[in-house]
mmCIF file of the C-alpha atoms, coordinates in Angstrom:
data_MODEL
# 
_entry.id   MODEL 
# 
loop_
_atom_site.group_PDB 
_atom_site.id 
_atom_site.type_symbol 
_atom_site.label_atom_id 
_atom_site.label_alt_id 
_atom_site.label_comp_id 
_atom_site.label_asym_id 
_atom_site.label_entity_id 
_atom_site.label_seq_id 
_atom_site.pdbx_PDB_ins_code 
_atom_site.Cartn_x 
_atom_site.Cartn_y 
_atom_site.Cartn_z 
_atom_site.occupancy 
_atom_site.B_iso_or_equiv 
_atom_site.pdbx_formal_charge 
_atom_site.auth_seq_id 
_atom_site.auth_comp_id 
_atom_site.auth_asym_id 
_atom_site.auth_atom_id 
_atom_site.pdbx_PDB_model_num 
ATOM 1   C CA . MET A 1 1   ? 55.716 -35.507 -82.702 1.00 0.00 ? 1   MET A CA 1 
ATOM 2   C CA . LYS A 1 2   ? 54.375 -37.314 -79.629 1.00 0.00 ? 2   LYS A CA 1 
ATOM 3   C CA . PRO A 1 3   ? 56.349 -37.350 -76.406 1.00 0.00 ? 3   PRO A CA 1 
ATOM 4   C CA . ALA A 1 4   ? 58.552 -40.408 -76.432 1.00 0.00 ? 4   ALA A CA 1 
ATOM 5   C CA . GLU A 1 5   ? 59.891 -42.346 -73.471 1.00 0.00 ? 5   GLU A CA 1 
ATOM 6   C CA . CYS A 1 6   ? 63.642 -41.956 -73.041 1.00 0.00 ? 6   CYS A CA 1 
ATOM 7   C CA . ASP A 1 7   ? 65.904 -43.695 -70.561 1.00 0.00 ? 7   ASP A CA 1 
ATOM 8   C CA . ASP A 1 8   ? 64.912 -43.657 -66.856 1.00 0.00 ? 8   ASP A CA 1 
ATOM 9   C CA . ASN A 1 9   ? 61.269 -42.745 -67.635 1.00 0.00 ? 9   ASN A CA 1 
ATOM 10  C CA . ILE A 1 10  ? 62.244 -39.374 -69.075 1.00 0.00 ? 10  ILE A CA 1 
ATOM 11  C CA . ILE A 1 11  ? 59.767 -37.954 -71.593 1.00 0.00 ? 11  ILE A CA 1 
ATOM 12  C CA . LYS A 1 12  ? 61.316 -36.504 -74.734 1.00 0.00 ? 12  LYS A CA 1 
ATOM 13  C CA . ILE A 1 13  ? 59.530 -33.319 -75.838 1.00 0.00 ? 13  ILE A CA 1 
ATOM 14  C CA . VAL A 1 14  ? 60.196 -31.788 -79.255 1.00 0.00 ? 14  VAL A CA 1 
ATOM 15  C CA . THR A 1 15  ? 59.268 -28.165 -79.922 1.00 0.00 ? 15  THR A CA 1 
ATOM 16  C CA . PRO A 1 16  ? 56.834 -26.842 -80.941 1.00 0.00 ? 16  PRO A CA 1 
ATOM 17  C CA . VAL A 1 17  ? 54.989 -28.640 -78.140 1.00 0.00 ? 17  VAL A CA 1 
ATOM 18  C CA . LYS A 1 18  ? 51.567 -30.065 -79.011 1.00 0.00 ? 18  LYS A CA 1 
ATOM 19  C CA . ALA A 1 19  ? 48.544 -29.808 -76.694 1.00 0.00 ? 19  ALA A CA 1 
ATOM 20  C CA . GLN A 1 20  ? 48.309 -33.598 -76.533 1.00 0.00 ? 20  GLN A CA 1 
ATOM 21  C CA . ASP A 1 21  ? 51.943 -33.737 -75.336 1.00 0.00 ? 21  ASP A CA 1 
ATOM 22  C CA . ILE A 1 22  ? 51.015 -31.557 -72.351 1.00 0.00 ? 22  ILE A CA 1 
ATOM 23  C CA . GLU A 1 23  ? 47.938 -33.644 -71.551 1.00 0.00 ? 23  GLU A CA 1 
ATOM 24  C CA . LYS A 1 24  ? 50.202 -36.668 -70.936 1.00 0.00 ? 24  LYS A CA 1 
ATOM 25  C CA . LEU A 1 25  ? 52.421 -34.895 -68.382 1.00 0.00 ? 25  LEU A CA 1 
ATOM 26  C CA . ALA A 1 26  ? 52.000 -35.023 -64.611 1.00 0.00 ? 26  ALA A CA 1 
ATOM 27  C CA . VAL A 1 27  ? 53.696 -33.421 -61.631 1.00 0.00 ? 27  VAL A CA 1 
ATOM 28  C CA . GLY A 1 28  ? 57.055 -35.160 -61.223 1.00 0.00 ? 28  GLY A CA 1 
ATOM 29  C CA . THR A 1 29  ? 57.428 -36.096 -64.903 1.00 0.00 ? 29  THR A CA 1 
ATOM 30  C CA . LYS A 1 30  ? 61.041 -35.782 -66.030 1.00 0.00 ? 30  LYS A CA 1 
ATOM 31  C CA . LEU A 1 31  ? 61.450 -34.039 -69.389 1.00 0.00 ? 31  LEU A CA 1 
ATOM 32  C CA . GLU A 1 32  ? 64.151 -33.840 -72.002 1.00 0.00 ? 32  GLU A CA 1 
ATOM 33  C CA . ILE A 1 33  ? 63.419 -30.933 -74.350 1.00 0.00 ? 33  ILE A CA 1 
ATOM 34  C CA . HIS A 1 34  ? 64.685 -30.810 -77.938 1.00 0.00 ? 34  HIS A CA 1 
ATOM 35  C CA . GLY A 1 35  ? 64.257 -27.844 -80.260 1.00 0.00 ? 35  GLY A CA 1 
ATOM 36  C CA . THR A 1 36  ? 63.835 -24.115 -79.680 1.00 0.00 ? 36  THR A CA 1 
ATOM 37  C CA . ILE A 1 37  ? 63.531 -22.532 -76.241 1.00 0.00 ? 37  ILE A CA 1 
ATOM 38  C CA . TYR A 1 38  ? 63.026 -18.791 -75.760 1.00 0.00 ? 38  TYR A CA 1 
ATOM 39  C CA . CYS A 1 39  ? 64.860 -17.264 -72.801 1.00 0.00 ? 39  CYS A CA 1 
ATOM 40  C CA . GLY A 1 40  ? 63.621 -14.221 -70.942 1.00 0.00 ? 40  GLY A CA 1 
ATOM 41  C CA . ARG A 1 41  ? 63.059 -12.857 -67.481 1.00 0.00 ? 41  ARG A CA 1 
ATOM 42  C CA . ASP A 1 42  ? 61.870 -9.712  -65.702 1.00 0.00 ? 42  ASP A CA 1 
ATOM 43  C CA . ALA A 1 43  ? 63.184 -7.285  -68.359 1.00 0.00 ? 43  ALA A CA 1 
ATOM 44  C CA . VAL A 1 44  ? 61.591 -8.835  -71.469 1.00 0.00 ? 44  VAL A CA 1 
ATOM 45  C CA . LEU A 1 45  ? 58.622 -10.967 -70.423 1.00 0.00 ? 45  LEU A CA 1 
ATOM 46  C CA . PRO A 1 46  ? 56.480 -7.898  -69.624 1.00 0.00 ? 46  PRO A CA 1 
ATOM 47  C CA . LYS A 1 47  ? 57.435 -6.530  -73.062 1.00 0.00 ? 47  LYS A CA 1 
ATOM 48  C CA . LEU A 1 48  ? 56.189 -9.738  -74.683 1.00 0.00 ? 48  LEU A CA 1 
ATOM 49  C CA . VAL A 1 49  ? 52.946 -9.451  -72.711 1.00 0.00 ? 49  VAL A CA 1 
ATOM 50  C CA . GLU A 1 50  ? 52.527 -5.870  -73.922 1.00 0.00 ? 50  GLU A CA 1 
ATOM 51  C CA . LEU A 1 51  ? 53.049 -6.957  -77.536 1.00 0.00 ? 51  LEU A CA 1 
ATOM 52  C CA . ILE A 1 52  ? 50.476 -9.757  -77.077 1.00 0.00 ? 52  ILE A CA 1 
ATOM 53  C CA . GLU A 1 53  ? 47.922 -7.469  -75.423 1.00 0.00 ? 53  GLU A CA 1 
ATOM 54  C CA . ASP A 1 54  ? 48.385 -4.880  -78.197 1.00 0.00 ? 54  ASP A CA 1 
ATOM 55  C CA . ASN A 1 55  ? 48.112 -7.644  -80.824 1.00 0.00 ? 55  ASN A CA 1 
ATOM 56  C CA . ASN A 1 56  ? 51.607 -6.722  -82.044 1.00 0.00 ? 56  ASN A CA 1 
ATOM 57  C CA . LEU A 1 57  ? 53.592 -9.925  -81.466 1.00 0.00 ? 57  LEU A CA 1 
ATOM 58  C CA . ASN A 1 58  ? 54.045 -10.057 -85.247 1.00 0.00 ? 58  ASN A CA 1 
ATOM 59  C CA . ARG A 1 59  ? 56.256 -6.933  -84.918 1.00 0.00 ? 59  ARG A CA 1 
ATOM 60  C CA . ILE A 1 60  ? 59.079 -9.199  -83.738 1.00 0.00 ? 60  ILE A CA 1 
ATOM 61  C CA . ASN A 1 61  ? 57.967 -12.073 -85.993 1.00 0.00 ? 61  ASN A CA 1 
ATOM 62  C CA . LEU A 1 62  ? 57.365 -14.436 -83.070 1.00 0.00 ? 62  LEU A CA 1 
ATOM 63  C CA . SER A 1 63  ? 54.832 -17.228 -82.780 1.00 0.00 ? 63  SER A CA 1 
ATOM 64  C CA . LEU A 1 64  ? 54.391 -18.622 -79.291 1.00 0.00 ? 64  LEU A CA 1 
ATOM 65  C CA . LYS A 1 65  ? 52.211 -21.557 -80.369 1.00 0.00 ? 65  LYS A CA 1 
ATOM 66  C CA . GLY A 1 66  ? 53.778 -24.608 -78.721 1.00 0.00 ? 66  GLY A CA 1 
ATOM 67  C CA . ALA A 1 67  ? 56.661 -22.525 -77.367 1.00 0.00 ? 67  ALA A CA 1 
ATOM 68  C CA . VAL A 1 68  ? 58.900 -23.163 -74.379 1.00 0.00 ? 68  VAL A CA 1 
ATOM 69  C CA . ILE A 1 69  ? 60.097 -20.187 -72.308 1.00 0.00 ? 69  ILE A CA 1 
ATOM 70  C CA . PHE A 1 70  ? 62.976 -20.521 -69.852 1.00 0.00 ? 70  PHE A CA 1 
ATOM 71  C CA . HIS A 1 71  ? 63.112 -17.869 -67.111 1.00 0.00 ? 71  HIS A CA 1 
ATOM 72  C CA . THR A 1 72  ? 66.801 -17.006 -67.402 1.00 0.00 ? 72  THR A CA 1 
ATOM 73  C CA . ALA A 1 73  ? 69.313 -14.518 -68.701 1.00 0.00 ? 73  ALA A CA 1 
ATOM 74  C CA . VAL A 1 74  ? 71.995 -15.685 -71.115 1.00 0.00 ? 74  VAL A CA 1 
ATOM 75  C CA . SER A 1 75  ? 75.612 -14.778 -70.385 1.00 0.00 ? 75  SER A CA 1 
ATOM 76  C CA . PRO A 1 76  ? 79.042 -16.081 -71.359 1.00 0.00 ? 76  PRO A CA 1 
ATOM 77  C CA . ALA A 1 77  ? 79.201 -17.728 -67.915 1.00 0.00 ? 77  ALA A CA 1 
ATOM 78  C CA . GLY A 1 78  ? 76.207 -19.900 -68.784 1.00 0.00 ? 78  GLY A CA 1 
ATOM 79  C CA . ILE A 1 79  ? 72.505 -20.040 -68.026 1.00 0.00 ? 79  ILE A CA 1 
ATOM 80  C CA . GLY A 1 80  ? 70.469 -21.005 -64.997 1.00 0.00 ? 80  GLY A CA 1 
ATOM 81  C CA . PRO A 1 81  ? 66.887 -20.519 -63.870 1.00 0.00 ? 81  PRO A CA 1 
ATOM 82  C CA . THR A 1 82  ? 65.794 -17.342 -62.162 1.00 0.00 ? 82  THR A CA 1 
ATOM 83  C CA . THR A 1 83  ? 63.027 -17.206 -59.587 1.00 0.00 ? 83  THR A CA 1 
ATOM 84  C CA . SER A 1 84  ? 59.758 -17.468 -61.479 1.00 0.00 ? 84  SER A CA 1 
ATOM 85  C CA . ASN A 1 85  ? 57.590 -15.928 -58.786 1.00 0.00 ? 85  ASN A CA 1 
ATOM 86  C CA . LYS A 1 86  ? 59.155 -12.495 -59.269 1.00 0.00 ? 86  LYS A CA 1 
ATOM 87  C CA . VAL A 1 87  ? 56.219 -10.180 -59.975 1.00 0.00 ? 87  VAL A CA 1 
ATOM 88  C CA . GLU A 1 88  ? 57.256 -9.339  -63.552 1.00 0.00 ? 88  GLU A CA 1 
ATOM 89  C CA . ILE A 1 89  ? 57.784 -12.976 -64.467 1.00 0.00 ? 89  ILE A CA 1 
ATOM 90  C CA . GLU A 1 90  ? 54.806 -14.578 -62.733 1.00 0.00 ? 90  GLU A CA 1 
ATOM 91  C CA . LYS A 1 91  ? 52.408 -11.914 -64.029 1.00 0.00 ? 91  LYS A CA 1 
ATOM 92  C CA . SER A 1 92  ? 53.498 -12.785 -67.586 1.00 0.00 ? 92  SER A CA 1 
ATOM 93  C CA . ILE A 1 93  ? 52.752 -16.516 -67.330 1.00 0.00 ? 93  ILE A CA 1 
ATOM 94  C CA . PRO A 1 94  ? 48.933 -16.416 -67.827 1.00 0.00 ? 94  PRO A CA 1 
ATOM 95  C CA . THR A 1 95  ? 49.146 -14.149 -70.899 1.00 0.00 ? 95  THR A CA 1 
ATOM 96  C CA . LEU A 1 96  ? 52.050 -16.070 -72.428 1.00 0.00 ? 96  LEU A CA 1 
ATOM 97  C CA . SER A 1 97  ? 50.214 -19.372 -71.835 1.00 0.00 ? 97  SER A CA 1 
ATOM 98  C CA . LYS A 1 98  ? 47.053 -18.031 -73.459 1.00 0.00 ? 98  LYS A CA 1 
ATOM 99  C CA . ALA A 1 99  ? 49.211 -16.916 -76.416 1.00 0.00 ? 99  ALA A CA 1 
ATOM 100 C CA . GLY A 1 100 ? 50.463 -20.487 -76.898 1.00 0.00 ? 100 GLY A CA 1 
ATOM 101 C CA . VAL A 1 101 ? 53.416 -21.101 -74.582 1.00 0.00 ? 101 VAL A CA 1 
ATOM 102 C CA . LYS A 1 102 ? 53.087 -24.711 -73.400 1.00 0.00 ? 102 LYS A CA 1 
ATOM 103 C CA . ILE A 1 103 ? 56.075 -25.061 -71.056 1.00 0.00 ? 103 ILE A CA 1 
ATOM 104 C CA . HIS A 1 104 ? 57.497 -22.410 -68.716 1.00 0.00 ? 104 HIS A CA 1 
ATOM 105 C CA . ILE A 1 105 ? 60.821 -23.358 -67.099 1.00 0.00 ? 105 ILE A CA 1 
ATOM 106 C CA . GLY A 1 106 ? 62.170 -21.687 -63.979 1.00 0.00 ? 106 GLY A CA 1 
ATOM 107 C CA . LYS A 1 107 ? 62.420 -22.216 -60.268 1.00 0.00 ? 107 LYS A CA 1 
ATOM 108 C CA . GLY A 1 108 ? 60.302 -21.631 -57.191 1.00 0.00 ? 108 GLY A CA 1 
ATOM 109 C CA . SER A 1 109 ? 56.689 -21.863 -56.152 1.00 0.00 ? 109 SER A CA 1 
ATOM 110 C CA . LEU A 1 110 ? 53.949 -20.068 -58.097 1.00 0.00 ? 110 LEU A CA 1 
ATOM 111 C CA . SER A 1 111 ? 50.651 -18.703 -56.769 1.00 0.00 ? 111 SER A CA 1 
ATOM 112 C CA . GLN A 1 112 ? 47.434 -20.716 -56.960 1.00 0.00 ? 112 GLN A CA 1 
ATOM 113 C CA . ARG A 1 113 ? 46.150 -18.112 -59.432 1.00 0.00 ? 113 ARG A CA 1 
ATOM 114 C CA . THR A 1 114 ? 49.041 -18.911 -61.780 1.00 0.00 ? 114 THR A CA 1 
ATOM 115 C CA . VAL A 1 115 ? 48.520 -22.664 -61.275 1.00 0.00 ? 115 VAL A CA 1 
ATOM 116 C CA . GLU A 1 116 ? 44.895 -22.169 -62.374 1.00 0.00 ? 116 GLU A CA 1 
ATOM 117 C CA . ALA A 1 117 ? 45.942 -20.075 -65.403 1.00 0.00 ? 117 ALA A CA 1 
ATOM 118 C CA . LEU A 1 118 ? 48.391 -22.775 -66.493 1.00 0.00 ? 118 LEU A CA 1 
ATOM 119 C CA . ASN A 1 119 ? 45.658 -25.392 -66.151 1.00 0.00 ? 119 ASN A CA 1 
ATOM 120 C CA . LYS A 1 120 ? 43.119 -23.283 -68.078 1.00 0.00 ? 120 LYS A CA 1 
ATOM 121 C CA . ASN A 1 121 ? 45.585 -22.847 -70.957 1.00 0.00 ? 121 ASN A CA 1 
ATOM 122 C CA . ASN A 1 122 ? 46.839 -26.478 -70.990 1.00 0.00 ? 122 ASN A CA 1 
ATOM 123 C CA . ALA A 1 123 ? 50.359 -25.356 -70.108 1.00 0.00 ? 123 ALA A CA 1 
ATOM 124 C CA . VAL A 1 124 ? 52.832 -26.559 -67.477 1.00 0.00 ? 124 VAL A CA 1 
ATOM 125 C CA . PHE A 1 125 ? 55.576 -25.129 -65.309 1.00 0.00 ? 125 PHE A CA 1 
ATOM 126 C CA . ALA A 1 126 ? 58.773 -27.156 -65.081 1.00 0.00 ? 126 ALA A CA 1 
ATOM 127 C CA . VAL A 1 127 ? 61.677 -26.649 -62.727 1.00 0.00 ? 127 VAL A CA 1 
ATOM 128 C CA . THR A 1 128 ? 65.262 -27.392 -63.396 1.00 0.00 ? 128 THR A CA 1 
ATOM 129 C CA . PRO A 1 129 ? 68.235 -27.286 -61.063 1.00 0.00 ? 129 PRO A CA 1 
ATOM 130 C CA . PRO A 1 130 ? 70.586 -24.295 -61.396 1.00 0.00 ? 130 PRO A CA 1 
ATOM 131 C CA . VAL A 1 131 ? 73.426 -26.171 -63.050 1.00 0.00 ? 131 VAL A CA 1 
ATOM 132 C CA . SER A 1 132 ? 74.827 -23.804 -65.651 1.00 0.00 ? 132 SER A CA 1 
ATOM 133 C CA . ALA A 1 133 ? 77.508 -26.174 -66.907 1.00 0.00 ? 133 ALA A CA 1 
ATOM 134 C CA . VAL A 1 134 ? 74.964 -28.917 -67.703 1.00 0.00 ? 134 VAL A CA 1 
ATOM 135 C CA . PHE A 1 135 ? 72.689 -26.463 -69.515 1.00 0.00 ? 135 PHE A CA 1 
ATOM 136 C CA . SER A 1 136 ? 75.543 -24.949 -71.504 1.00 0.00 ? 136 SER A CA 1 
ATOM 137 C CA . GLN A 1 137 ? 76.419 -28.403 -72.871 1.00 0.00 ? 137 GLN A CA 1 
ATOM 138 C CA . LYS A 1 138 ? 72.825 -28.799 -74.142 1.00 0.00 ? 138 LYS A CA 1 
ATOM 139 C CA . ILE A 1 139 ? 72.865 -25.600 -76.253 1.00 0.00 ? 139 ILE A CA 1 
ATOM 140 C CA . VAL A 1 140 ? 73.356 -26.212 -79.973 1.00 0.00 ? 140 VAL A CA 1 
ATOM 141 C CA . SER A 1 141 ? 73.075 -22.514 -80.894 1.00 0.00 ? 141 SER A CA 1 
ATOM 142 C CA . SER A 1 142 ? 72.022 -19.229 -79.312 1.00 0.00 ? 142 SER A CA 1 
ATOM 143 C CA . ARG A 1 143 ? 71.192 -15.769 -80.630 1.00 0.00 ? 143 ARG A CA 1 
ATOM 144 C CA . VAL A 1 144 ? 69.534 -12.564 -79.498 1.00 0.00 ? 144 VAL A CA 1 
ATOM 145 C CA . PHE A 1 145 ? 65.980 -12.700 -80.871 1.00 0.00 ? 145 PHE A CA 1 
ATOM 146 C CA . ALA A 1 146 ? 64.593 -9.341  -79.668 1.00 0.00 ? 146 ALA A CA 1 
ATOM 147 C CA . PHE A 1 147 ? 65.209 -6.479  -77.219 1.00 0.00 ? 147 PHE A CA 1 
ATOM 148 C CA . LYS A 1 148 ? 68.983 -6.498  -77.812 1.00 0.00 ? 148 LYS A CA 1 
ATOM 149 C CA . LYS A 1 149 ? 69.515 -3.386  -75.675 1.00 0.00 ? 149 LYS A CA 1 
ATOM 150 C CA . GLU A 1 150 ? 68.649 -5.478  -72.592 1.00 0.00 ? 150 GLU A CA 1 
ATOM 151 C CA . GLY A 1 151 ? 72.036 -7.228  -72.940 1.00 0.00 ? 151 GLY A CA 1 
ATOM 152 C CA . MET A 1 152 ? 72.127 -10.629 -71.228 1.00 0.00 ? 152 MET A CA 1 
ATOM 153 C CA . GLU A 1 153 ? 68.449 -10.135 -70.295 1.00 0.00 ? 153 GLU A CA 1 
ATOM 154 C CA . ALA A 1 154 ? 67.373 -9.748  -73.949 1.00 0.00 ? 154 ALA A CA 1 
ATOM 155 C CA . LEU A 1 155 ? 64.990 -12.303 -75.454 1.00 0.00 ? 155 LEU A CA 1 
ATOM 156 C CA . PHE A 1 156 ? 67.257 -15.115 -76.667 1.00 0.00 ? 156 PHE A CA 1 
ATOM 157 C CA . GLU A 1 157 ? 66.451 -18.001 -78.979 1.00 0.00 ? 157 GLU A CA 1 
ATOM 158 C CA . MET A 1 158 ? 68.365 -21.190 -78.258 1.00 0.00 ? 158 MET A CA 1 
ATOM 159 C CA . VAL A 1 159 ? 68.342 -24.498 -80.084 1.00 0.00 ? 159 VAL A CA 1 
ATOM 160 C CA . VAL A 1 160 ? 68.873 -27.254 -77.517 1.00 0.00 ? 160 VAL A CA 1 
ATOM 161 C CA . LYS A 1 161 ? 69.420 -30.983 -77.480 1.00 0.00 ? 161 LYS A CA 1 
ATOM 162 C CA . GLY A 1 162 ? 68.483 -32.966 -74.388 1.00 0.00 ? 162 GLY A CA 1 
ATOM 163 C CA . PHE A 1 163 ? 67.633 -29.973 -72.160 1.00 0.00 ? 163 PHE A CA 1 
ATOM 164 C CA . PRO A 1 164 ? 66.505 -31.397 -68.768 1.00 0.00 ? 164 PRO A CA 1 
ATOM 165 C CA . ALA A 1 165 ? 63.449 -30.255 -66.781 1.00 0.00 ? 165 ALA A CA 1 
ATOM 166 C CA . ILE A 1 166 ? 60.864 -31.699 -64.366 1.00 0.00 ? 166 ILE A CA 1 
ATOM 167 C CA . VAL A 1 167 ? 57.152 -30.813 -64.504 1.00 0.00 ? 167 VAL A CA 1 
ATOM 168 C CA . ALA A 1 168 ? 56.276 -28.944 -61.280 1.00 0.00 ? 168 ALA A CA 1 
ATOM 169 C CA . ILE A 1 169 ? 52.745 -27.734 -62.130 1.00 0.00 ? 169 ILE A CA 1 
ATOM 170 C CA . ALA A 1 170 ? 50.293 -29.527 -64.412 1.00 0.00 ? 170 ALA A CA 1 
ATOM 171 C CA . HIS A 1 171 ? 46.519 -29.845 -64.689 1.00 0.00 ? 171 HIS A CA 1 
ATOM 172 C CA . GLY A 1 172 ? 45.837 -27.733 -61.585 1.00 0.00 ? 172 GLY A CA 1 
ATOM 173 C CA . LYS A 1 173 ? 48.299 -29.650 -59.376 1.00 0.00 ? 173 LYS A CA 1 
ATOM 174 C CA . SER A 1 174 ? 51.605 -28.401 -58.021 1.00 0.00 ? 174 SER A CA 1 
ATOM 175 C CA . ILE A 1 175 ? 54.553 -29.947 -56.211 1.00 0.00 ? 175 ILE A CA 1 
ATOM 176 C CA . TYR A 1 176 ? 54.500 -26.798 -54.081 1.00 0.00 ? 176 TYR A CA 1 
ATOM 177 C CA . HIS A 1 177 ? 50.896 -26.955 -52.787 1.00 0.00 ? 177 HIS A CA 1 
ATOM 178 C CA . GLY A 1 178 ? 48.550 -29.430 -51.142 1.00 0.00 ? 178 GLY A CA 1 
ATOM 179 C CA . PRO A 1 179 ? 48.625 -33.076 -50.083 1.00 0.00 ? 179 PRO A CA 1 
ATOM 180 C CA . GLU A 1 180 ? 49.862 -34.287 -53.468 1.00 0.00 ? 180 GLU A CA 1 
ATOM 181 C CA . THR A 1 181 ? 53.297 -32.913 -52.520 1.00 0.00 ? 181 THR A CA 1 
ATOM 182 C CA . GLN A 1 182 ? 53.782 -35.657 -49.942 1.00 0.00 ? 182 GLN A CA 1 
ATOM 183 C CA . GLY A 1 183 ? 56.618 -37.898 -50.994 1.00 0.00 ? 183 GLY A CA 1 
ATOM 184 C CA . VAL A 1 184 ? 57.695 -35.787 -53.968 1.00 0.00 ? 184 VAL A CA 1 
# 
């Protein structure tokens, strides 16, 4: 399904995300994501990278082709983005992108090296404000997908409807670096 314009120039993205959907996004694009989002942070993202590097992702029956990963833990109090430039999280982004993740959602600036890895793998980084109540209303269902012993930091699978995000890094450009950030 192609990205579709929603109200207020918001692009509707349906998972799994297609490469051509990503090609149409730019820094500052407002997104509304529908479908499955995987949630993980410093405890599980390195474990996913290890499974990918060992060619064992099939052990947890997970395909990352066209996936969206939200850098968050899931708790009864709600969800909100964690800082994506934490070493364990940022180091996972290039490998996860190469494995098929098209959209990473979190908060904070990422290194130029990560910006380049996203660009190379036709993936983007989107930010979203830490508004747990808004996010909680967008969750249709949620379940622990893998690494249950990590508790609220386990890998969760959520089905969402109208999950908001804004593209922060796309095609080698970032709202956090360089002259293109003027006026954003």
